[in-house]
C-alpha positions in Angstrom: -18.9 -9.5 -28.8 -16.9 -6.9 -26.8 -16.3 -6.6 -23.1 -13.9 -4.8 -20.7 -11.7 -6.0 -17.9 -12.4 -5.0 -14.3 -9.9 -3.5 -11.9 -8.2 -6.8 -11.4 -7.8 -7.4 -15.2 -10.4 -10.1 -15.4 -13.2 -10.2 -18.0 -16.4 -12.1 -18.5 -18.3 -12.7 -21.8 -21.4 -14.6 -22.5 -23.7 -16.3 -22.9 -22.0 -18.0 -26.0 -23.2 -20.7 -28.4 -21.6 -24.0 -27.7 -21.6 -25.0 -31.4 -19.5 -22.0 -32.6 -15.8 -21.5 -32.2 -14.6 -18.1 -30.8 -11.3 -16.2 -30.8 -10.3 -13.9 -28.0 -8.4 -10.7 -28.7 -7.4 -7.9 -26.3 -6.3 -4.3 -27.0 -5.8 -1.0 -25.1 -4.6 2.4 -26.4 -1.1 3.1 -25.2 -0.4 -0.5 -24.3 1.0 -3.6 -26.0 -0.8 -6.8 -25.2 0.5 -10.3 -25.9 -1.6 -13.5 -25.6 0.0 -16.0 -23.3 -2.8 -18.5 -23.1 -6.3 -19.2 -24.6 -7.8 -16.5 -22.4 -4.8 -14.7 -20.8 -2.7 -11.8 -21.9 0.4 -9.9 -20.7 0.4 -6.1 -20.9 3.1 -3.6 -21.4 2.6 0.2 -21.2 4.1 2.0 -24.2 5.8 5.4 -24.0 5.3 8.6 -25.9 7.3 11.7 -26.9 5.6 15.1 -26.9 7.3 17.7 -29.2 6.9 21.4 -28.9 8.3 23.9 -31.4 8.6 27.6 -30.7 9.5 30.5 -33.0 11.9 33.4 -32.3 9.0 35.0 -30.4 7.0 32.6 -28.2 3.7 33.8 -29.7 4.9 33.3 -33.3 2.9 30.8 -35.3 5.1 28.5 -37.2 4.2 26.5 -40.4 4.0 22.8 -40.2 7.3 21.1 -39.4 8.5 17.7 -40.6 9.5 15.6 -37.6 11.8 12.6 -38.3 12.0 10.0 -35.5 14.2 7.0 -35.8 14.8 4.2 -33.3 16.2 0.7 -32.8 15.5 -2.3 -35.0 14.9 0.0 -38.1 12.1 2.0 -36.5 11.3 5.2 -38.5 8.4 7.6 -38.3 8.1 10.9 -40.3 5.2 13.0 -39.2 4.0 16.6 -39.7 3.5 18.9 -36.7 0.3 20.8 -36.3 0.0 24.6 -37.0 0.7 25.3 -33.3 4.0 23.5 -33.5 3.1 20.5 -31.3 3.0 16.8 -32.0 3.0 13.6 -30.0 4.6 10.3 -30.9 2.7 7.5 -29.1 2.8 3.8 -28.7 6.6 3.7 -28.5 8.5 0.6 -27.1 11.3 1.2 -24.7 14.6 2.1 -26.4 16.8 4.8 -27.8 15.4 7.3 -30.3 16.8 10.1 -32.5 14.5 13.1 -33.2 15.2 15.8 -35.9 12.9 18.7 -37.0 13.1 19.8 -40.7 11.6 22.9 -42.3 12.9 24.8 -45.2 13.9 28.4 -44.4 14.4 27.6 -40.7 17.2 26.6 -38.5 16.4 24.6 -35.3 18.1 24.7 -31.9 19.0 22.1 -31.0 19.3 20.6 -34.5 18.5 17.1 -33.2 17.8 15.3 -29.9 18.7 11.7 -28.7 16.1 10.2 -26.3 16.3 7.2 -24.1 12.7 6.1 -23.4 11.7 3.6 -20.7 8.6 1.4 -20.6 5.5 3.6 -20.2 7.6 6.8 -20.0 6.4 10.1 -21.4 9.1 12.6 -22.5 8.7 16.2 -23.7 11.2 17.8 -26.2 11.4 21.5 -27.2 12.9 23.1 -30.3 13.5 26.8 -31.1 13.1 27.8 -34.8 15.0 30.7 -36.4 14.2 32.0 -39.9 17.2 32.0 -42.2 15.7 32.2 -45.7 12.5 33.5 -47.3 10.0 32.8 -50.0 8.8 34.3 -53.3 5.1 33.9 -54.1 3.0 34.5 -57.2 0.5 33.1 -59.6 0.3 31.7 -63.2 -2.8 32.3 -65.3 -3.8 31.9 -68.9 -4.6 34.9 -71.2 -8.2 34.5 -70.2 -7.4 34.9 -66.5 -8.0 31.2 -65.7 -5.5 29.8 -63.2 -3.1 27.2 -64.6 -2.2 24.2 -62.5 1.0 22.1 -62.8 3.2 24.9 -64.2 6.9 24.5 -63.3 8.5 27.7 -61.9 12.2 28.2 -60.9 14.3 30.8 -59.2 18.0 30.9 -60.1 20.8 33.0 -58.7 23.5 32.9 -61.3 26.1 34.8 -59.3 25.8 32.6 -56.2 24.7 29.3 -57.7 21.5 29.0 -55.7 18.5 27.3 -57.3 14.9 26.7 -56.1 11.8 25.3 -57.9 8.1 25.0 -57.3 4.9 23.9 -59.1 1.6 25.8 -59.2 -1.4 24.4 -57.4 -5.1 24.2 -58.5 -5.4 27.9 -58.0 -2.4 28.7 -60.1 -0.3 29.8 -57.1 3.3 28.9 -56.4 5.7 29.5 -53.6 9.5 29.3 -54.0 11.0 28.6 -50.6 14.6 28.8 -49.3 15.7 32.0 -51.0 18.9 33.3 -49.3 18.9 36.9 -48.1 21.3 39.2 -50.0 20.9 37.3 -53.3 19.4 38.3 -56.6 17.3 35.6 -58.3 15.7 35.4 -61.7 12.2 33.8 -61.5 10.8 32.3 -64.6 8.3 29.8 -66.0 10.0 26.7 -67.5 8.5 24.5 -70.1 9.2 20.9 -69.2 9.0 17.9 -71.6 7.3 15.9 -68.9 3.7 14.7 -68.7 3.7 15.6 -65.0 3.8 19.3 -65.8 1.5 21.5 -67.8 2.4 22.0 -71.5 3.5 25.6 -71.8 4.9 27.2 -74.9 6.0 30.5 -73.4 5.3 33.0 -70.6 5.0 36.7 -70.2 7.1 38.3 -68.8 10.0 36.1 -69.7 11.4 36.4 -66.2 11.2 38.6 -63.0 14.3 39.7 -61.2 14.0 39.9 -57.4 16.4 41.0 -54.6 15.8 38.9 -51.5 15.9 40.7 -48.2 14.6 39.9 -44.7 11.0 39.3 -45.8 8.9 37.2 -48.2 8.2 38.6 -51.7 4.8 38.4 -53.3 3.0 39.5 -56.5 5.2 37.6 -59.0 2.6 36.9 -61.6 3.0 35.3 -65.1 0.6 34.9 -68.1 1.3 31.7 -70.0 0.5 30.5 -73.5 -0.3 26.8 -73.7 1.4 24.6 -76.1 -1.1 23.5 -78.8 -1.8 19.8 -79.2 -1.9 19.8 -83.0 1.2 20.5 -85.0 1.5 23.0 -87.9 4.6 23.3 -90.1 4.6 26.2 -92.5 7.2 27.9 -94.7 7.9 29.7 -97.9 10.3 29.2 -100.9 12.7 31.6 -102.5 15.1 31.1 -105.4 16.0 32.1 -109.0 13.5 31.5 -111.8 10.9 30.4 -109.2 8.0 31.4 -111.4 9.2 28.9 -114.1 10.3 26.2 -111.7 7.3 26.3 -109.4 5.4 23.6 -111.3 8.4 21.3 -110.9 9.0 21.9 -107.2 7.7 20.0 -104.2 8.3 20.1 -100.4 9.4 16.8 -98.9 9.3 16.2 -95.1 11.1 13.3 -93.6 11.7 11.9 -90.1 15.0 13.0 -88.7 15.3 9.7 -86.7 14.7 7.7 -89.9 15.5 9.8 -93.0 14.2 7.0 -95.3 10.7 7.5 -93.9 8.8 10.2 -95.8 6.1 11.9 -93.7 4.7 14.2 -96.3 5.2 15.5 -99.9 3.3 18.4 -101.3 3.7 20.6 -104.4 4.9 24.2 -104.0 1.7 26.4 -104.4 1.6 29.4 -106.7 2.0 31.6 -103.6 5.3 29.8 -102.7 3.8 29.4 -99.2 3.1 25.9 -97.8 1.5 24.5 -94.7 1.3 21.0 -93.3 -0.8 20.1 -90.3 -0.9 17.1 -87.8 2.6 15.9 -88.4 3.8 13.5 -85.6 5.7 15.3 -82.9 9.5 15.0 -83.0 12.3 16.1 -85.2 11.8 16.4 -89.0 13.9 17.3 -92.1 12.4 19.7 -94.6 13.8 20.2 -98.1 12.7 20.8 -101.8 12.6 18.3 -104.5 12.7 19.0 -108.3 10.9 17.2 -111.1 13.4 18.3 -113.7 15.4 15.4 -115.4 18.6 14.8 -113.5 20.6 14.4 -116.7 19.8 17.8 -117.9 19.7 19.8 -114.7 21.5 19.8 -111.4 19.3 20.7 -108.4 20.4 21.3 -104.8 18.1 22.3 -101.8 19.1 23.3 -98.3 17.8 20.9 -95.6 16.1 22.5 -92.5 15.6 20.5 -89.3 12.6 21.3 -87.1 11.6 20.0 -83.7 7.8 19.8 -83.3 8.1 18.7 -79.7 9.6 22.0 -78.6 7.6 24.1 -81.1 4.4 22.3 -82.3 3.6 25.3 -84.5 6.7 26.6 -86.5 7.4 28.5 -89.7 10.6 27.7 -91.7 12.0 29.8 -94.4 12.9 31.0 -96.7 13.6 27.5 -98.1 16.2 28.1 -100.8 17.6 26.1 -103.7 20.1 26.2 -106.5 19.6 24.8 -110.0 22.0 24.6 -113.0 21.6 23.3 -116.5 24.0 20.6 -117.5 26.0 21.2 -120.8 27.3 17.9 -122.2 30.6 18.3 -124.1 31.8 15.5 -126.4 35.4 14.9 -125.8 37.7 13.5 -128.5 39.8 10.7 -127.3 43.0 9.8 -129.3 42.6 6.7 -131.4 45.1 3.8 -130.9 48.1 4.2 -133.3 48.6 0.6 -134.3 45.0 -0.1 -135.6 45.2 3.2 -137.5 48.5 2.2 -139.2 47.0 -1.2 -140.1 43.9 0.4 -141.5 45.8 2.8 -143.7 48.1 0.0 -145.0 45.1 -2.1 -145.9 43.5 0.8 -147.8 46.7 1.6 -149.7 47.1 -2.1 -150.6 43.6 -2.3 -152.0 44.1 0.9 -154.0 47.4 -0.3 -155.5 46.2 -3.9 -156.3 45.5 -3.2 -160.0 49.0 -1.6 -160.5 50.7 -4.4 -158.7 48.9 -6.9 -160.9 50.1 -5.1 -164.0 53.6 -5.0 -162.8 53.5 -8.7 -161.9 52.2 -9.7 -165.3 54.8 -7.5 -167.0 57.5 -9.2 -165.1 56.3 -12.6 -165.9 56.0 -11.9 -169.6 59.6 -10.6 -169.9 60.9 -13.7 -168.2 59.2 -15.9 -170.7 60.5 -14.1 -173.8 64.1 -14.1 -172.5 64.0 -17.8 -172.0 62.9 -18.5 -175.6 65.5 -16.3 -177.4 68.7 -17.4 -175.6 70.1 -20.9 -176.8 71.4 -23.3 -174.4 75.2 -23.4 -174.5 76.9 -26.7 -174.2 80.4 -26.8 -172.9 82.9 -28.6 -175.3 84.3 -31.8 -174.0 87.9 -31.3 -173.1 90.6 -33.9 -174.4 92.7 -35.2 -171.7 96.3 -35.6 -172.7 98.3 -38.4 -171.2 102.0 -38.5 -171.1 103.9 -41.7 -171.8 106.4 -42.6 -169.2 
């Protein structure tokens, strides 16, 4: 049930059911009401700040301006003015406030205003906006003419270090704000590795050079080519004796992040041209492998790194290799001297065994004969002569 107070601030409500509990609340636009009893309230009128923004010419229509109002106890309110340059901050408690207008390409006089607001007071603040920078506008479409939303566009002044950026809307339109007069900018479409932006492979033209004066620039249009979702890696092989080696060659694709993980292996076709589709996006290593025995042939292949995130469809090549037949040479190593001497001595001993045997027997026979022919000589006993004393 709703009711209104009379001129004395009293209210009446009813009839009410006696078996139901009721809660009484009070509200009034522009006022702060605080309950002081079951059916009584205190009331405080709130203040407001009315903002008016004018251009260099009073009749000039300004775009929407961001108005930043901050106050005591952490109060903060950021609001956008209407197209006529007016806005009202209402329901403000008494206190001190700080108001600042913000709009790219414009300078405001004054730049900010401090306001002391009393209870129920209404204050009016005016700002004068002066244009100090300008915009470059254009569109981005596909080759079919369809507008492309979410494309990242940048303007960069290399000589003066200025940089601005924008993103296309649902109609493919963009507006680069804050370009400084007297500066030359290069405007280009930029491919971003971010899901928030459209996947673009390249754009035509590559860039547009503009010289900013005292007015906005329009008609900067780009045609973009979308980055395909599926990946295609193609290439071709070149090398010596390729016609003979072709049956033994294969293309190996590994993950650059984990080289031990092989993503794909395929034999080199007769055309020497290969193609692999639907590889995972990321960096990969591509090289050739040979089926020739490693002990008879030495094979080396160059390794090419590709990034399918930046270029989902890429051609590598020529993929080259080097092969060389191994020639095994038997090297003679000098034999150890001591075993050789021992071996020769043993052989000589074996060969001379019969002769040594004959010499031995001859020597033994001569000794026996000599012993039989020679008589044993006995020494005669000598007589000892004794002289008598």
